[in-house]
Residue, then its C-alpha position, 0 to 999 in steps of 0.5 A: x437548540x440551534x447548535x448545542x454541545x452534546x458532550x465533552x471529553x477529558x481531552x477537550x473534544x466537543x460533540x456538536x449536534x447539527x439540527x438540520x442534518x442530525x449529524x455529529x461533528x467533532x471539534x477540539x476545544x483549547x482550554x488555554x486559548x478558549x478557541x474551537x478548531x474543526x478537526x478534519x480527518x484525511x480519511x473522510x468518506x470519499x477517501x475511504x470509499x476509494x480505499x475500500x474499492x481499490x483494495x478489493x480490486x485485484x491487481x496481480x503482478x504483471x496484470x495491474x491494469x484494472x487497478x491502475x485505471x481505478x487509481x488514475x481515475x481517482x487521481x485525475x482531479x488532483x493532477x495536471x497531466x499523467x504518463x503511462x509506460x509500456x508495462x502499466x506504471x502511472x505517474x500523475x504529474x503536478x506542476x509539470x515542465x519544471x527542471x527540478x523533479x520530485x517523486x512520491x511513489x508506491x507500488x500497485x501490484x499484489x502477490x498471486x499465483x499462476x496456473x502451472x499444471x492441470x491433472x487429468x482429474x481436473x486438479x490445478x497446480x500452481x507457480x508463485x507470482x511474487x512471494x505468495x505464501x504456500x502455508x496459508x493456501x489450504x481452504x482459501x477461496x480464489x478467483x482464476x482470471x480467464x478470458x471468459x471472466x472469473x472462475x471460482x475455485x478453492x485450495x483443497x486439503x485432505x480432512x484431518x480425519x484422513x491424516x496421521x499426525x506423525x506423518x502428515x505433510x505441511x503445505x508445500x508447493x508440490x502438494x497444494x492444489x486448486x479444485x474448480x469443481x471440474x472432474x477432467x482436464x478437458x472440463x477445466x479447459x472448457x471453463x477458460x482455464x489454461x496454463x498461465x492464467x493468474x489466480x488471486x484470493x477473493x478476500x475483501x476489505x474490512x474494519x476491525x474494532x474501528x481501529x484496523x483496516x484489513x485486506x488482501x493487498x494492503x501491501x502495497x495498495x495502501x501506499x497507492x492510496x496514501x500518495x493519492x491522498x497527498x495529491x488531494x491535500x496539495x490540491x485542496x489546500x491550494x499549495x503551489x510547488x516550485x518543482x514538478x511533482x510526480x505521483x508514481x504508482x509502479x507495477x511489478x515490485x513484488x518480483x524485483x522492483x521492475x516497474x520502479x526501475x523503468x519509471x526512474x529512467x523515464x522520469x530521471x528525478x532529483x528526489x524520490x520519497x517512497x512508501x511501502x509497508x514494513x512488519x509490525x513485530x508485536x504479534x506472536x512468533x516474530x523475533x524482535x532481535x531479528x525484525x526490530x521493535x515496531x508497532x502498528x499505531x505508533x506512526x510511520x517507520x523511517x528506514x536507515x540504510x545505504x540506499x537512504x540518502x541521509x540529508x533527505x532523511x534528516x529533512x523528513x525527520x525535521x518535518x515530523x518533529x515540526x508537525x508533531x508526527x510520531x515516527x519509528x526507526x528501522x535499520x534496513x542494512x544492505x538494502x530496503x527491499x523496496x522501490x527505494x533501492x530502484x530509485x536510489x541507484x538509477x541513473x547517476x543516483x537519486x536522493x531517496x528515502x523510505x517512509x513505511x507503514x507498519x503492517x501485520x501479517x504481510x503476504x496473507x489475506x488479512x494484512x492489517x494496518x492501523x488507521x492512525x498510521x495511515x493518516x500520519x504517513x500521508x501527513x509526513x509525506x505531505x509536509x516533507x514534499x511541501x517543504x522541499x525547496x526548488x533545486x534543493x541540493x541534498x548531496x553530502x559534499x559540494 
């Protein structure tokens, strides 16, 4: 059999066995048109290898440089030039030098902790760096970043046998602590640990049920991955843009959108499409009346709110409909709480919109996204960017 059909499915997918490589490819067979079309996934081996490496690499707020180096190295084949600002935000530029400038943006930083106080007995108390959740901390393993390298530690917690149910305390900032195996403050300091050292969880990337990607910092390195894939698609499809496209990976979102504020002033764009995560609301203990009805696996989420420019949003919805990309809707009210706000209100105002990736268990070590959503967000950003006309005017009145 030179290139034979192994099996077909009710959906019209055909599995072909290639004799030389013994690998299987999947094709879509149109029963009406009687044609066979290769179904190429954006999430190929190269992309997923980068994604896993990028997720696993720590990139705490204010200390994002190692993650930014990884991201920029991946981006270099897909851009013409790049800029880096003082605090570490990066913009990879495609078709530079044009008057009309479009941004696609994500943020690079992850929540973490700071060493704040070391007791005489060698225990370490912390301060938040971003919105770190104290309730998930007990029994977690961490890395303390020092000039001597990573130092392992754990969040200690008294055993259940030593607690009284009627009076036991919940985890709070004043009772969670690290144990690095030292028994004195002096021993802790000799390990290179001092007040101000940053602390990250050590949890790694994994795949659940061939459906969900799970990791410590999907918020929002999944976004950085997705905008990088958009750049890759533009390059590999040999798309020509009539404007300059800035693919921006900003720092310090988790403490107030600071990196995006700086980059918005540096670039002074005409349009900004931002991607970040939002809550999947299908898991226990989430009130849909408060948070909306959003699902992992049902596509990108488009936000409505004052910072979202409605004509740009309509442009994105048109591309979703045209390219049969499913999407969901979210009412953001006063602000989106994302870098969209920083771009929208910078300078004289920038036409901005937000395309979000549904995510379970935000700000935990098991943040979870659906692989179909990841691919659909990439496609929606890609088509939305590609269809913007040179000097397109998104103003409500002219």
